[in-house]
C-alpha positions as a Python dict, from the first residue, in 0.01 Angstrom:
ca = {
    (1, 'X'): (0, 0, 0),
    (2, 'X'): (-283, 132, 127),
    (3, 'X'): (-441, 501, 82),
    (4, 'X'): (-311, 602, 448),
    (5, 'X'): (20, 425, 378),
    (6, 'X'): (46, 640, 37),
    (7, 'X'): (-42, 958, 199),
    (8, 'X'): (199, 904, 478),
    (9, 'X'): (458, 836, 203),
    (10, 'X'): (386, 1159, 40),
    (11, 'X'): (321, 1359, 337),
    (12, 'X'): (729, 1250, 455),
    (13, 'X'): (826, 1341, 100),
    (14, 'X'): (701, 1665, 46),
    (15, 'X'): (800, 2003, 199),
    (16, 'X'): (570, 2115, 489),
    (17, 'X'): (448, 2454, 251),
    (18, 'X'): (345, 2178, -1),
    (19, 'X'): (118, 1956, 248),
    (20, 'X'): (-190, 2172, 213),
    (21, 'X'): (-162, 2175, -198),
    (22, 'X'): (-132, 1814, -185),
    (23, 'X'): (-418, 1739, 33),
    (24, 'X'): (-664, 1958, -237),
    (25, 'X'): (-531, 1846, -590),
    (26, 'X'): (-667, 1582, -775),
    (27, 'X'): (-407, 1481, -1042),
    (28, 'X'): (-683, 1398, -1281),
    (29, 'X'): (-544, 1066, -1427),
    (30, 'X'): (-530, 1016, -1820),
    (31, 'X'): (-494, 762, -2065),
    (32, 'X'): (-216, 750, -2415),
    (33, 'X'): (-469, 679, -2671),
    (34, 'X'): (-234, 440, -2837),
    (35, 'X'): (-357, 167, -2614),
    (36, 'X'): (-715, 204, -2761),
    (37, 'X'): (-606, 311, -3128),
    (38, 'X'): (-859, 20, -3251),
    (39, 'X'): (-1147, 113, -3044),
    (40, 'X'): (-1079, 487, -3161),
    (41, 'X'): (-1077, 385, -3500),
    (42, 'X'): (-1408, 227, -3481),
    (43, 'X'): (-1583, 453, -3287),
    (44, 'X'): (-1380, 790, -3179),
    (45, 'X'): (-1629, 930, -2980),
    (46, 'X'): (-1800, 640, -2831),
    (47, 'X'): (-1470, 502, -2722),
    (48, 'X'): (-1366, 874, -2534),
    (49, 'X'): (-1714, 835, -2326),
    (50, 'X'): (-1600, 498, -2220),
    (51, 'X'): (-1283, 647, -2101),
    (52, 'X'): (-1476, 918, -1906),
    (53, 'X'): (-1690, 618, -1747),
    (54, 'X'): (-1406, 497, -1621),
    (55, 'X'): (-1293, 783, -1425),
    (56, 'X'): (-1000, 936, -1628),
    (57, 'X'): (-983, 1265, -1666),
    (58, 'X'): (-770, 1320, -1970),
    (59, 'X'): (-639, 1193, -2235),
    (60, 'X'): (-298, 1197, -2475),
    (61, 'X'): (-334, 1235, -2839),
    (62, 'X'): (-61, 939, -3023),
    (63, 'X'): (-154, 1157, -3329),
    (64, 'X'): (-291, 1524, -3406),
    (65, 'X'): (-334, 1515, -3760),
    (66, 'X'): (-514, 1210, -3799),
    (67, 'X'): (-878, 1379, -3749),
    (68, 'X'): (-952, 1792, -3780),
    (69, 'X'): (-905, 1932, -3450),
    (70, 'X'): (-1271, 2062, -3434),
    (71, 'X'): (-1393, 1710, -3390),
    (72, 'X'): (-1164, 1586, -3166),
    (73, 'X'): (-1225, 1917, -2944),
    (74, 'X'): (-1607, 1839, -2994),
    (75, 'X'): (-1546, 1477, -2891),
    (76, 'X'): (-1343, 1551, -2603),
    (77, 'X'): (-1616, 1814, -2481),
    (78, 'X'): (-1895, 1537, -2520),
    (79, 'X'): (-1703, 1323, -2299),
    (80, 'X'): (-1584, 1576, -2045),
    (81, 'X'): (-1214, 1497, -2116),
    (82, 'X'): (-932, 1721, -2145),
    (83, 'X'): (-616, 1667, -2380),
    (84, 'X'): (-319, 1904, -2287),
    (85, 'X'): (-25, 1682, -2428),
    (86, 'X'): (38, 1482, -2774),
    (87, 'X'): (270, 1318, -2941),
    (88, 'X'): (420, 1429, -3265),
    (89, 'X'): (708, 1334, -3442),
    (90, 'X'): (1054, 1540, -3570),
    (91, 'X'): (927, 1450, -3945),
    (92, 'X'): (578, 1637, -3881),
    (93, 'X'): (740, 1925, -3695),
    (94, 'X'): (949, 1939, -4028),
    (95, 'X'): (661, 1903, -4271),
    (96, 'X'): (389, 2155, -4134),
    (97, 'X'): (509, 2281, -3788),
    (98, 'X'): (257, 2595, -3861),
    (99, 'X'): (-14, 2333, -3889),
    (100, 'X'): (102, 2147, -3624),
    (101, 'X'): (68, 2448, -3354),
    (102, 'X'): (-250, 2564, -3486),
    (103, 'X'): (-396, 2239, -3446),
    (104, 'X'): (-285, 2204, -3067),
    (105, 'X'): (-401, 2548, -2971),
    (106, 'X'): (-766, 2461, -3103),
    (107, 'X'): (-766, 2132, -2896),
    (108, 'X'): (-623, 2293, -2583),
    (109, 'X'): (-294, 2141, -2612),
    (110, 'X'): (23, 2282, -2416),
    (111, 'X'): (294, 2023, -2442),
    (112, 'X'): (394, 1825, -2771),
    (113, 'X'): (602, 1500, -2718),
    (114, 'X'): (848, 1375, -2935),
    (115, 'X'): (816, 982, -2920),
    (116, 'X'): (1135, 887, -3136),
    (117, 'X'): (1450, 1015, -3278),
    (118, 'X'): (1484, 1177, -3619),
    (119, 'X'): (1554, 932, -3925),
    (120, 'X'): (1564, 1006, -4239),
    (121, 'X'): (1263, 965, -4485),
    (122, 'X'): (1350, 601, -4630),
    (123, 'X'): (1358, 480, -4282),
    (124, 'X'): (1006, 683, -4158),
    (125, 'X'): (844, 515, -4456),
    (126, 'X'): (975, 166, -4339),
    (127, 'X'): (864, 215, -3973),
    (128, 'X'): (508, 294, -4106),
    (129, 'X'): (547, -17, -4344),
    (130, 'X'): (556, -234, -4017),
    (131, 'X'): (925, -272, -3984),
    (132, 'X'): (953, -12, -3666),
    (133, 'X'): (1115, -269, -3471),
    (134, 'X'): (1378, -375, -3724),
    (135, 'X'): (1476, 20, -3801),
    (136, 'X'): (1473, 87, -3384),
    (137, 'X'): (1698, -191, -3277),
    (138, 'X'): (1941, -229, -3623),
    (139, 'X'): (1939, 91, -3781),
    (140, 'X'): (1991, 409, -3542),
    (141, 'X'): (2351, 531, -3502),
    (142, 'X'): (2460, 790, -3276),
    (143, 'X'): (2456, 1023, -3495),
    (144, 'X'): (2097, 969, -3555),
    (145, 'X'): (2063, 1088, -3154),
    (146, 'X'): (2317, 1368, -3175),
    (147, 'X'): (2088, 1524, -3462),
    (148, 'X'): (1798, 1439, -3273),
    (149, 'X'): (1918, 1631, -2979),
    (150, 'X'): (2017, 1931, -3215),
    (151, 'X'): (1656, 1941, -3415),
    (152, 'X'): (1492, 1911, -3046),
    (153, 'X'): (1639, 2215, -2924),
    (154, 'X'): (1525, 2409, -3258),
    (155, 'X'): (1179, 2301, -3231),
    (156, 'X'): (1212, 2359, -2892),
    (157, 'X'): (1256, 2664, -2909),
    (158, 'X'): (975, 2753, -3167),
    (159, 'X'): (739, 2572, -2919),
    (160, 'X'): (877, 2795, -2660),
    (161, 'X'): (777, 3149, -2833),
    (162, 'X'): (454, 2975, -2940),
    (163, 'X'): (385, 2933, -2555),
    (164, 'X'): (427, 2560, -2563),
    (165, 'X'): (647, 2285, -2405),
    (166, 'X'): (860, 2037, -2593),
    (167, 'X'): (949, 1650, -2425),
    (168, 'X'): (1128, 1341, -2573),
    (169, 'X'): (938, 1041, -2471),
    (170, 'X'): (1157, 700, -2367),
    (171, 'X'): (1142, 357, -2501),
    (172, 'X'): (1417, 110, -2386),
    (173, 'X'): (1620, 110, -2719),
    (174, 'X'): (1773, 480, -2606),
    (175, 'X'): (1968, 334, -2345),
    (176, 'X'): (2152, 85, -2591),
    (177, 'X'): (2537, 189, -2561),
    (178, 'X'): (2751, 324, -2806),
    (179, 'X'): (3084, 271, -2666),
    (180, 'X'): (3034, 434, -2327),
    (181, 'X'): (2783, 677, -2445),
    (182, 'X'): (2395, 612, -2353),
    (183, 'X'): (2214, 810, -2562),
    (184, 'X'): (1929, 891, -2343),
    (185, 'X'): (2177, 1043, -2108),
    (186, 'X'): (2357, 1254, -2413),
    (187, 'X'): (2029, 1388, -2557),
    (188, 'X'): (1921, 1471, -2158),
    (189, 'X'): (2257, 1662, -2149),
    (190, 'X'): (2253, 1814, -2509),
    (191, 'X'): (1940, 1948, -2506),
    (192, 'X'): (1841, 2301, -2280),
    (193, 'X'): (1603, 2198, -2005),
    (194, 'X'): (1413, 2514, -2112),
    (195, 'X'): (1287, 2420, -2382),
    (196, 'X'): (1309, 2043, -2416),
    (197, 'X'): (1145, 1854, -2114),
    (198, 'X'): (1114, 1453, -2077),
    (199, 'X'): (820, 1240, -2067),
    (200, 'X'): (973, 969, -1857),
    (201, 'X'): (774, 601, -1936),
    (202, 'X'): (803, 427, -1639),
    (203, 'X'): (729, 62, -1823),
    (204, 'X'): (1027, 86, -2081),
    (205, 'X'): (1262, 206, -1864),
    (206, 'X'): (1174, -75, -1610),
    (207, 'X'): (1227, -314, -1893),
    (208, 'X'): (1617, -175, -1982),
    (209, 'X'): (1659, -306, -1616),
    (210, 'X'): (1647, 67, -1452),
    (211, 'X'): (1428, 205, -1203),
    (212, 'X'): (1295, 521, -1239),
    (213, 'X'): (1308, 654, -845),
    (214, 'X'): (1683, 699, -977),
    (215, 'X'): (1587, 936, -1272),
    (216, 'X'): (1329, 1107, -1094),
    (217, 'X'): (1606, 1191, -844),
    (218, 'X'): (1888, 1252, -1076),
    (219, 'X'): (1651, 1491, -1247),
    (220, 'X'): (1377, 1641, -1057),
    (221, 'X'): (1281, 1922, -1269),
    (222, 'X'): (1325, 1787, -1597),
    (223, 'X'): (1022, 1578, -1643),
    (224, 'X'): (678, 1719, -1787),
    (225, 'X'): (481, 1391, -1769),
    (226, 'X'): (476, 1005, -1651),
    (227, 'X'): (351, 730, -1821),
    (228, 'X'): (239, 425, -1603),
    (229, 'X'): (243, 103, -1723),
    (230, 'X'): (371, -186, -1548),
    (231, 'X'): (615, -522, -1657),
    (232, 'X'): (548, -862, -1554),
    (233, 'X'): (779, -1048, -1291),
    (234, 'X'): (1037, -1279, -1425),
    (235, 'X'): (1088, -1064, -1761),
    (236, 'X'): (1420, -1019, -1916),
    (237, 'X'): (1571, -680, -1909),
    (238, 'X'): (1665, -555, -2231),
    (239, 'X'): (1731, -258, -2480),
    (240, 'X'): (1542, -374, -2789),
    (241, 'X'): (1199, -318, -2775),
    (242, 'X'): (1072, -590, -2599),
    (243, 'X'): (837, -608, -2299),
    (244, 'X'): (594, -846, -2102),
    (245, 'X'): (289, -611, -2029),
    (246, 'X'): (53, -644, -1715),
    (247, 'X'): (-220, -374, -1560),
    (248, 'X'): (-75, -172, -1344),
    (249, 'X'): (-61, -323, -986),
    (250, 'X'): (-15, -662, -1129),
    (251, 'X'): (372, -622, -1218),
    (252, 'X'): (679, -529, -1061),
    (253, 'X'): (684, -183, -1067),
    (254, 'X'): (720, -10, -730),
    (255, 'X'): (420, 256, -749),
    (256, 'X'): (434, 315, -373),
    (257, 'X'): (786, 509, -425),
    (258, 'X'): (749, 616, -798),
    (259, 'X'): (442, 794, -747),
    (260, 'X'): (523, 1032, -404),
    (261, 'X'): (866, 1112, -559),
    (262, 'X'): (688, 1201, -911),
    (263, 'X'): (440, 1461, -703),
    (264, 'X'): (754, 1568, -494),
    (265, 'X'): (928, 1683, -788),
    (266, 'X'): (617, 1861, -920),
    (267, 'X'): (489, 1631, -1220),
    (268, 'X'): (115, 1693, -1279),
    (269, 'X'): (61, 1479, -1573),
    (270, 'X'): (2, 1095, -1546),
    (271, 'X'): (-93, 910, -1839),
    (272, 'X'): (-183, 520, -1772),
    (273, 'X'): (-86, 312, -2103),
    (274, 'X'): (15, -59, -2164),
    (275, 'X'): (163, -262, -2443),
    (276, 'X'): (4, -523, -2613),
    (277, 'X'): (-52, -823, -2654),
    (278, 'X'): (-309, -799, -2368),
    (279, 'X'): (-483, -1011, -2148),
    (280, 'X'): (-809, -886, -2157),
    (281, 'X'): (-966, -618, -2384),
    (282, 'X'): (-769, -280, -2355),
    (283, 'X'): (-1057, -79, -2185),
    (284, 'X'): (-1110, -364, -1911),
    (285, 'X'): (-741, -353, -1865),
    (286, 'X'): (-741, 59, -1841),
    (287, 'X'): (-1009, 26, -1570),
    (288, 'X'): (-801, -237, -1371),
    (289, 'X'): (-527, 3, -1371),
    (290, 'X'): (-712, 315, -1318),
    (291, 'X'): (-847, 129, -1043),
    (292, 'X'): (-542, 1, -883),
    (293, 'X'): (-404, 352, -878),
    (294, 'X'): (-723, 522, -744),
    (295, 'X'): (-736, 290, -431),
    (296, 'X'): (-342, 327, -381),
    (297, 'X'): (-475, 709, -371),
    (298, 'X'): (-296, 868, -629),
    (299, 'X'): (-539, 1104, -713),
    (300, 'X'): (-531, 1280, -416),
    (301, 'X'): (-868, 1438, -287),
}
């Protein structure tokens, strides 16, 4: 799909009142910094500058506690990047929600995203020590998911009172059934839409054998942001944290359908991310994904 085709599709999908707005909006493509974690550990400020040189405008933090907020804010300013979103676990909220909110305010963050269900401390420690896949694939129960939904509502209300938004990020294991119950659907139904938004990870959803378009149509006002990632052709759909990553535009995801619909539903935050292993250095993969999206006219001018 070329620029003209994309814009035609966007125009067809938007109400007339929104067309003038759409023509002047820069969607400010970002990157989820998990993709560049090794580079950032070696040179935090330098890596952010390279992100900006690619053309990206935003970053989403994977951890707002690893560095002082003032250092993060300074590095962002030096690169002319903004950060309005970060991932925070429910355990981190439990440990120090006051400190988390203070850091978020200093950096300019508006949305805090929970990337996994709540688990007891022993399992959290094992995940940190290299057993993430084992815990997620073998030890999460439906009771864990029910408690997660309850805790999301509680923390979502606290964030609302602080002037921020809470969201939940999916992988593919949220779609592993417990009898007739799909945890992701249960969580969406059990949480208050005003307090808990969803961050749709396109790549993980496709890895589960599901269609992002279906979810965007089903819950058109529920999603706060999208994680943009692609999956190689020939992958085997699964719910066990397995995916076959590739740069955006080189895989099976139908971006020409997903992006106009996402924009129509009001989503304004889009973060490129790619899982490892990488065929190329992560910064080069990021550059290729950004170029594809730019050529697709995702950044509207």
